[in-house]
Backbone and ligand atoms as CSV (ligand in chain L), in Angstrom:
chain,resi,resn,atom,element,x,y,z
A,1,UNK,N,N,-16.670,7.291,-24.132
A,1,UNK,CA,C,-15.193,7.005,-24.604
A,1,UNK,C,C,-14.931,5.630,-24.089
A,2,UNK,N,N,-13.757,5.148,-24.566
A,2,UNK,CA,C,-13.394,3.667,-24.435
A,2,UNK,C,C,-12.018,3.644,-23.588
A,3,UNK,N,N,-11.904,2.652,-22.616
A,3,UNK,CA,C,-10.580,2.451,-22.225
A,3,UNK,C,C,-10.279,0.919,-22.324
A,4,UNK,N,N,-9.098,0.533,-22.809
A,4,UNK,CA,C,-8.956,-0.771,-22.952
A,4,UNK,C,C,-7.994,-1.432,-21.849
A,5,UNK,N,N,-8.508,-2.395,-21.244
A,5,UNK,CA,C,-7.564,-3.057,-20.105
A,5,UNK,C,C,-7.053,-4.257,-20.640
A,6,UNK,N,N,-5.655,-4.354,-20.412
A,6,UNK,CA,C,-5.002,-5.534,-20.898
A,6,UNK,C,C,-4.328,-6.432,-19.963
A,7,UNK,N,N,-4.838,-7.696,-19.720
A,7,UNK,CA,C,-4.245,-8.522,-18.676
A,7,UNK,C,C,-3.071,-9.157,-18.933
A,8,UNK,N,N,-2.371,-9.846,-17.810
A,8,UNK,CA,C,-1.134,-10.375,-18.247
A,8,UNK,C,C,-1.252,-11.486,-19.152
A,9,UNK,N,N,-2.388,-12.098,-19.435
A,9,UNK,CA,C,-2.468,-13.179,-20.367
A,9,UNK,C,C,-2.678,-12.678,-21.735
A,10,UNK,N,N,-2.629,-11.236,-21.831
A,10,UNK,CA,C,-2.788,-10.622,-23.102
A,10,UNK,C,C,-4.159,-10.428,-23.583
A,11,UNK,N,N,-5.227,-10.882,-22.682
A,11,UNK,CA,C,-6.520,-10.606,-23.054
A,11,UNK,C,C,-6.992,-9.215,-23.148
A,12,UNK,N,N,-7.604,-8.664,-23.871
A,12,UNK,CA,C,-7.995,-7.183,-24.040
A,12,UNK,C,C,-9.537,-7.029,-23.676
A,13,UNK,N,N,-9.708,-6.011,-22.907
A,13,UNK,CA,C,-11.259,-5.873,-22.340
A,13,UNK,C,C,-11.525,-4.452,-22.661
A,14,UNK,N,N,-12.387,-4.059,-23.530
A,14,UNK,CA,C,-12.774,-2.717,-23.827
A,14,UNK,C,C,-13.845,-2.290,-23.002
A,15,UNK,N,N,-13.723,-1.218,-22.178
A,15,UNK,CA,C,-14.593,-0.742,-21.247
A,15,UNK,C,C,-15.193,0.514,-21.644
A,16,UNK,N,N,-16.537,0.896,-21.555
A,16,UNK,CA,C,-17.030,1.980,-21.820
A,16,UNK,C,C,-16.675,2.888,-20.513
A,17,UNK,N,N,-16.485,4.251,-20.797
A,17,UNK,CA,C,-16.264,5.205,-19.639
A,17,UNK,C,C,-16.857,6.571,-20.067
A,18,UNK,N,N,-16.879,7.412,-18.988
A,18,UNK,CA,C,-17.265,8.786,-19.300
A,18,UNK,C,C,-16.298,9.759,-18.695
A,19,UNK,N,N,-16.248,10.873,-19.318
A,19,UNK,CA,C,-15.287,11.864,-18.780
A,19,UNK,C,C,-15.633,12.107,-17.276
A,20,UNK,N,N,-14.577,12.216,-16.544
A,20,UNK,CA,C,-14.842,12.562,-15.186
A,20,UNK,C,C,-14.865,11.193,-14.376
A,21,UNK,N,N,-14.951,10.131,-14.962
A,21,UNK,CA,C,-14.834,8.866,-14.286
A,21,UNK,C,C,-13.463,8.608,-13.783
A,22,UNK,N,N,-13.432,7.925,-12.455
A,22,UNK,CA,C,-12.198,7.353,-11.966
A,22,UNK,C,C,-11.705,6.209,-12.681
A,23,UNK,N,N,-10.300,5.983,-13.120
A,23,UNK,CA,C,-9.991,4.829,-13.889
A,23,UNK,C,C,-10.083,3.621,-12.881
A,24,UNK,N,N,-9.956,3.794,-11.713
A,24,UNK,CA,C,-10.107,2.629,-10.699
A,24,UNK,C,C,-11.637,2.048,-10.865
A,25,UNK,N,N,-12.687,2.789,-10.825
A,25,UNK,CA,C,-14.008,2.425,-10.914
A,25,UNK,C,C,-14.335,1.885,-12.217
A,26,UNK,N,N,-13.761,2.293,-13.398
A,26,UNK,CA,C,-13.997,1.854,-14.630
A,26,UNK,C,C,-13.471,0.471,-14.850
A,27,UNK,N,N,-12.123,0.305,-14.305
A,27,UNK,CA,C,-11.579,-1.064,-14.151
A,27,UNK,C,C,-12.319,-2.060,-13.466
A,28,UNK,N,N,-12.834,-1.574,-12.155
A,28,UNK,CA,C,-13.472,-2.528,-11.400
A,28,UNK,C,C,-14.817,-3.035,-12.192
A,29,UNK,N,N,-15.504,-2.065,-12.719
A,29,UNK,CA,C,-16.762,-2.309,-13.435
A,29,UNK,C,C,-16.525,-3.274,-14.731
A,30,UNK,N,N,-15.312,-3.303,-15.150
A,30,UNK,CA,C,-15.047,-4.036,-16.395
A,30,UNK,C,C,-14.409,-5.508,-15.771
A,31,UNK,N,N,-14.525,-5.694,-14.350
A,31,UNK,CA,C,-14.042,-6.950,-13.912
A,31,UNK,C,C,-12.609,-7.204,-13.731
A,32,UNK,N,N,-11.697,-5.987,-13.839
A,32,UNK,CA,C,-10.345,-6.291,-13.549
A,32,UNK,C,C,-10.087,-6.429,-12.127
A,33,UNK,N,N,-8.918,-7.183,-11.824
A,33,UNK,CA,C,-8.709,-7.394,-10.444
A,33,UNK,C,C,-8.004,-6.285,-9.616
A,34,UNK,N,N,-8.663,-5.154,-9.633
A,34,UNK,CA,C,-8.197,-3.885,-8.960
A,34,UNK,C,C,-9.021,-3.872,-7.614
A,35,UNK,N,N,-8.360,-4.175,-6.451
A,35,UNK,CA,C,-9.032,-4.018,-5.210
A,35,UNK,C,C,-9.366,-2.650,-4.799
A,36,UNK,N,N,-8.499,-1.890,-4.952
A,36,UNK,CA,C,-8.789,-0.469,-4.431
A,36,UNK,C,C,-9.016,-0.423,-3.016
A,37,UNK,N,N,-8.320,-1.144,-2.177
A,37,UNK,CA,C,-8.735,-1.391,-0.811
A,37,UNK,C,C,-9.169,0.042,0.079
A,38,UNK,N,N,-8.131,0.940,-0.303
A,38,UNK,CA,C,-8.419,2.110,0.513
A,38,UNK,C,C,-9.203,3.149,-0.091
A,39,UNK,N,N,-9.685,2.842,-1.162
A,39,UNK,CA,C,-10.889,3.660,-1.824
A,39,UNK,C,C,-10.306,5.060,-2.194
A,40,UNK,N,N,-9.132,5.099,-2.598
A,40,UNK,CA,C,-8.528,6.418,-3.221
A,40,UNK,C,C,-7.806,7.211,-2.176
A,41,UNK,N,N,-7.545,6.621,-1.047
A,41,UNK,CA,C,-6.694,7.432,-0.034
A,41,UNK,C,C,-5.234,7.372,-0.149
A,42,UNK,N,N,-4.713,6.808,-1.176
A,42,UNK,CA,C,-3.290,6.554,-1.562
A,42,UNK,C,C,-2.698,5.823,-0.258
A,43,UNK,N,N,-3.378,4.737,0.270
A,43,UNK,CA,C,-2.781,4.086,1.431
A,43,UNK,C,C,-2.740,2.488,1.129
A,44,UNK,N,N,-2.732,2.072,-0.268
A,44,UNK,CA,C,-2.797,0.677,-0.302
A,44,UNK,C,C,-1.974,0.169,-1.684
A,45,UNK,N,N,-2.094,0.975,-2.684
A,45,UNK,CA,C,-1.452,0.589,-3.985
A,45,UNK,C,C,-2.006,-0.702,-4.613
A,46,UNK,N,N,-3.164,-1.165,-4.127
A,46,UNK,CA,C,-3.902,-2.254,-4.762
A,46,UNK,C,C,-4.647,-1.866,-6.128
A,47,UNK,N,N,-4.519,-0.535,-6.400
A,47,UNK,CA,C,-5.217,-0.036,-7.590
A,47,UNK,C,C,-4.256,0.214,-8.607
A,48,UNK,N,N,-3.008,-0.229,-8.267
A,48,UNK,CA,C,-1.779,-0.113,-9.387
A,48,UNK,C,C,-2.150,-0.610,-10.738
A,49,UNK,N,N,-1.981,0.447,-11.766
A,49,UNK,CA,C,-1.859,-0.056,-13.201
A,49,UNK,C,C,-0.709,0.424,-13.798
A,50,UNK,N,N,-0.432,-0.185,-14.957
A,50,UNK,CA,C,0.562,0.341,-16.002
A,50,UNK,C,C,-0.131,0.992,-17.105
A,51,UNK,N,N,0.120,2.085,-17.274
A,51,UNK,CA,C,-0.447,2.975,-18.406
A,51,UNK,C,C,0.402,2.575,-19.615
A,52,UNK,N,N,-0.362,2.546,-20.883
A,52,UNK,CA,C,0.366,2.405,-22.041
A,52,UNK,C,C,1.205,3.537,-22.325
A,53,UNK,N,N,2.368,3.281,-22.958
A,53,UNK,CA,C,3.530,4.271,-23.013
A,53,UNK,C,C,3.013,5.614,-23.810
A,54,UNK,N,N,2.011,5.338,-24.867
A,54,UNK,CA,C,1.597,6.346,-25.684
A,54,UNK,C,C,0.523,7.304,-24.871
A,55,UNK,N,N,0.115,6.902,-23.780
A,55,UNK,CA,C,-0.829,7.471,-23.116
A,55,UNK,C,C,-0.375,8.237,-21.664
A,56,UNK,N,N,0.823,7.799,-21.311
A,56,UNK,CA,C,1.278,8.088,-20.060
A,56,UNK,C,C,1.410,9.668,-19.955
A,57,UNK,N,N,2.028,10.212,-21.057
A,57,UNK,CA,C,2.278,11.627,-21.198
A,57,UNK,C,C,1.070,12.669,-21.062
A,58,UNK,N,N,0.007,11.969,-21.397
A,58,UNK,CA,C,-1.202,12.729,-21.321
A,58,UNK,C,C,-1.931,12.985,-19.988
A,59,UNK,N,N,-1.312,12.068,-19.074
A,59,UNK,CA,C,-1.889,12.237,-17.743
A,59,UNK,C,C,-1.196,13.217,-16.876
A,60,UNK,N,N,-1.975,13.865,-16.017
A,60,UNK,CA,C,-1.282,14.869,-15.101
A,60,UNK,C,C,-0.232,14.078,-14.261
A,61,UNK,N,N,0.776,14.727,-13.936
A,61,UNK,CA,C,1.840,14.072,-13.289
A,61,UNK,C,C,1.335,13.594,-11.769
A,62,UNK,N,N,2.016,12.478,-11.542
A,62,UNK,CA,C,1.698,11.860,-10.198
A,62,UNK,C,C,2.210,12.694,-9.043
A,63,UNK,N,N,1.451,12.855,-7.777
A,63,UNK,CA,C,1.904,13.611,-6.766
A,63,UNK,C,C,2.909,12.858,-6.117
A,64,UNK,N,N,3.627,13.419,-5.097
A,64,UNK,CA,C,4.637,12.895,-4.323
A,64,UNK,C,C,4.088,11.585,-3.613
A,65,UNK,N,N,3.016,11.803,-3.003
A,65,UNK,CA,C,2.335,10.718,-2.178
A,65,UNK,C,C,2.059,9.505,-3.139
A,66,UNK,N,N,1.541,9.823,-4.409
A,66,UNK,CA,C,1.467,8.702,-5.178
A,66,UNK,C,C,2.824,7.929,-5.529
A,67,UNK,N,N,3.736,8.719,-5.790
A,67,UNK,CA,C,4.868,8.049,-6.309
A,67,UNK,C,C,5.527,7.200,-4.956
A,68,UNK,N,N,5.324,7.766,-3.656
A,68,UNK,CA,C,5.716,6.992,-2.657
A,68,UNK,C,C,4.995,5.660,-2.475
A,69,UNK,N,N,3.635,5.723,-2.813
A,69,UNK,CA,C,2.856,4.518,-2.714
A,69,UNK,C,C,3.284,3.497,-3.780
A,70,UNK,N,N,3.638,4.144,-4.973
A,70,UNK,CA,C,4.067,3.300,-5.985
A,70,UNK,C,C,5.335,2.480,-5.932
A,71,UNK,N,N,6.144,3.135,-5.103
A,71,UNK,CA,C,7.364,2.514,-4.564
A,71,UNK,C,C,7.221,1.198,-3.881
A,72,UNK,N,N,5.945,0.949,-3.367
A,72,UNK,CA,C,5.700,-0.256,-2.479
A,72,UNK,C,C,4.917,-1.275,-3.374
A,73,UNK,N,N,4.422,-0.791,-4.526
A,73,UNK,CA,C,3.687,-1.795,-5.394
A,73,UNK,C,C,4.511,-2.766,-6.018
A,74,UNK,N,N,4.060,-3.857,-6.498
A,74,UNK,CA,C,4.629,-5.060,-7.122
A,74,UNK,C,C,4.664,-4.700,-8.600
A,75,UNK,N,N,5.454,-5.288,-9.354
A,75,UNK,CA,C,5.773,-5.193,-10.694
A,75,UNK,C,C,5.541,-3.778,-11.341
A,76,UNK,N,N,6.325,-2.864,-10.659
A,76,UNK,CA,C,6.131,-1.351,-10.986
A,76,UNK,C,C,7.067,-1.086,-12.406
A,77,UNK,N,N,6.337,-0.353,-13.185
A,77,UNK,CA,C,6.934,0.089,-14.439
A,77,UNK,C,C,7.268,1.648,-14.435
A,78,UNK,N,N,7.865,2.131,-15.596
A,78,UNK,CA,C,8.051,3.513,-15.783
A,78,UNK,C,C,6.724,4.277,-15.887
A,79,UNK,N,N,5.906,3.529,-16.219
A,79,UNK,CA,C,4.431,4.270,-16.548
A,79,UNK,C,C,3.442,3.656,-15.619
A,80,UNK,N,N,3.914,3.354,-14.470
A,80,UNK,CA,C,3.040,2.774,-13.304
A,80,UNK,C,C,2.178,4.032,-12.785
A,81,UNK,N,N,0.860,3.784,-12.539
A,81,UNK,CA,C,0.173,4.771,-11.784
A,81,UNK,C,C,-0.818,4.220,-10.879
A,82,UNK,N,N,-1.366,5.168,-9.839
A,82,UNK,CA,C,-2.412,4.481,-9.042
A,82,UNK,C,C,-3.818,4.908,-9.737
A,83,UNK,N,N,-4.545,3.735,-10.264
A,83,UNK,CA,C,-5.777,4.114,-10.948
A,83,UNK,C,C,-6.725,5.025,-10.232
A,84,UNK,N,N,-6.745,4.945,-8.807
A,84,UNK,CA,C,-7.675,5.746,-7.999
A,84,UNK,C,C,-7.247,7.320,-8.196
A,85,UNK,N,N,-6.085,7.601,-8.680
A,85,UNK,CA,C,-5.734,8.936,-8.894
A,85,UNK,C,C,-5.911,9.499,-10.222
A,86,UNK,N,N,-6.502,8.690,-11.118
A,86,UNK,CA,C,-6.533,9.169,-12.588
A,86,UNK,C,C,-8.207,9.414,-12.950
A,87,UNK,N,N,-8.401,10.780,-13.072
A,87,UNK,CA,C,-9.767,11.140,-13.564
A,87,UNK,C,C,-9.731,11.295,-15.255
A,88,UNK,N,N,-10.684,10.514,-15.734
A,88,UNK,CA,C,-10.587,10.435,-17.237
A,88,UNK,C,C,-10.938,11.860,-17.929
A,89,UNK,N,N,-10.262,12.206,-18.836
A,89,UNK,CA,C,-10.529,13.503,-19.481
A,89,UNK,C,C,-10.666,13.004,-21.088
A,90,UNK,N,N,-11.156,13.844,-21.759
A,90,UNK,CA,C,-11.556,13.454,-23.161
A,90,UNK,C,C,-10.451,12.957,-23.892
A,91,UNK,N,N,-9.236,13.433,-23.778
A,91,UNK,CA,C,-8.052,13.126,-24.543
A,91,UNK,C,C,-7.466,11.790,-24.001
A,92,UNK,N,N,-8.273,11.144,-23.226
A,92,UNK,CA,C,-7.879,9.805,-22.904
A,92,UNK,C,C,-8.618,8.668,-23.566
A,93,UNK,N,N,-9.524,9.212,-24.452
A,93,UNK,CA,C,-10.396,8.238,-25.046
A,93,UNK,C,C,-9.510,7.255,-25.873
A,94,UNK,N,N,-9.735,5.992,-25.687
A,94,UNK,CA,C,-8.863,4.889,-26.326
A,94,UNK,C,C,-7.653,4.509,-25.593
A,95,UNK,N,N,-7.576,4.989,-24.425
A,95,UNK,CA,C,-6.165,4.676,-23.441
A,95,UNK,C,C,-6.213,3.291,-23.281
A,96,UNK,N,N,-4.974,2.781,-23.303
A,96,UNK,CA,C,-4.631,1.339,-22.984
A,96,UNK,C,C,-4.044,1.278,-21.601
A,97,UNK,N,N,-4.533,0.491,-20.685
A,97,UNK,CA,C,-4.127,0.234,-19.508
A,97,UNK,C,C,-3.755,-1.334,-19.235
A,98,UNK,N,N,-2.556,-1.610,-18.682
A,98,UNK,CA,C,-2.153,-2.843,-18.282
A,98,UNK,C,C,-2.275,-3.186,-16.904
A,99,UNK,N,N,-2.771,-4.426,-16.551
A,99,UNK,CA,C,-2.956,-4.946,-15.304
A,99,UNK,C,C,-1.730,-5.365,-14.726
A,100,UNK,N,N,-1.031,-5.079,-13.796
A,100,UNK,CA,C,0.145,-5.795,-13.238
A,100,UNK,C,C,0.156,-7.195,-12.777
A,101,UNK,N,N,1.241,-7.823,-12.834
A,101,UNK,CA,C,1.217,-9.157,-12.413
A,101,UNK,C,C,0.726,-9.490,-11.076
A,102,UNK,N,N,1.159,-8.786,-9.978
A,102,UNK,CA,C,0.513,-8.900,-8.553
A,102,UNK,C,C,-0.361,-7.658,-8.334
A,103,UNK,N,N,-1.748,-7.945,-8.355
A,103,UNK,CA,C,-2.466,-6.788,-8.168
A,103,UNK,C,C,-3.196,-6.920,-6.950
A,104,UNK,N,N,-2.916,-8.041,-6.016
A,104,UNK,CA,C,-3.536,-7.990,-4.715
A,104,UNK,C,C,-2.588,-7.403,-3.726
A,105,UNK,N,N,-3.159,-7.275,-2.553
A,105,UNK,CA,C,-2.552,-6.381,-1.503
A,105,UNK,C,C,-1.339,-7.238,-0.927
A,106,UNK,N,N,-0.125,-6.799,-1.013
A,106,UNK,CA,C,0.994,-7.461,-0.443
A,106,UNK,C,C,1.459,-6.985,0.773
A,107,UNK,N,N,0.768,-6.139,1.474
A,107,UNK,CA,C,1.148,-5.629,2.629
A,107,UNK,C,C,1.060,-6.420,3.828
A,108,UNK,N,N,0.204,-7.552,3.672
A,108,UNK,CA,C,-0.007,-8.462,4.855
A,108,UNK,C,C,0.911,-9.670,4.939
A,109,UNK,N,N,1.746,-9.802,3.771
A,109,UNK,CA,C,2.688,-10.825,3.742
A,109,UNK,C,C,3.697,-10.883,4.768
L,1,FES,FE1,FE,-5.573,2.599,-2.584
L,1,FES,FE2,FE,-5.507,3.753,-4.905
L,1,FES,S1,S,-7.273,2.679,-3.951
L,1,FES,S2,S,-4.064,3.702,-3.419
């Protein structure tokens, strides 16, 4: 399956992925600036991505913990998610994922 990552400059990067992969690791393997500092513990929000509108509804809903963490992320949109919480399923083949403006860890500022 394929996942397309779109950066702020509009550049598109098509990544190969497998069912069951975590979106965070797929993005990192594709060279996207997703730090994933807490490695999926929902304690950092550096894995924040903005899911393409057409794809957002195909994802399982975010947990309350994920929503809380997203509240702290920069450049949050209605379709924002933590990529460490998204496991790829077959119907996400072709999904478009946007990289937010500030994807580094802001908590130290
Ligand atoms: Fe830290 Fe996703 S990797 S919240």
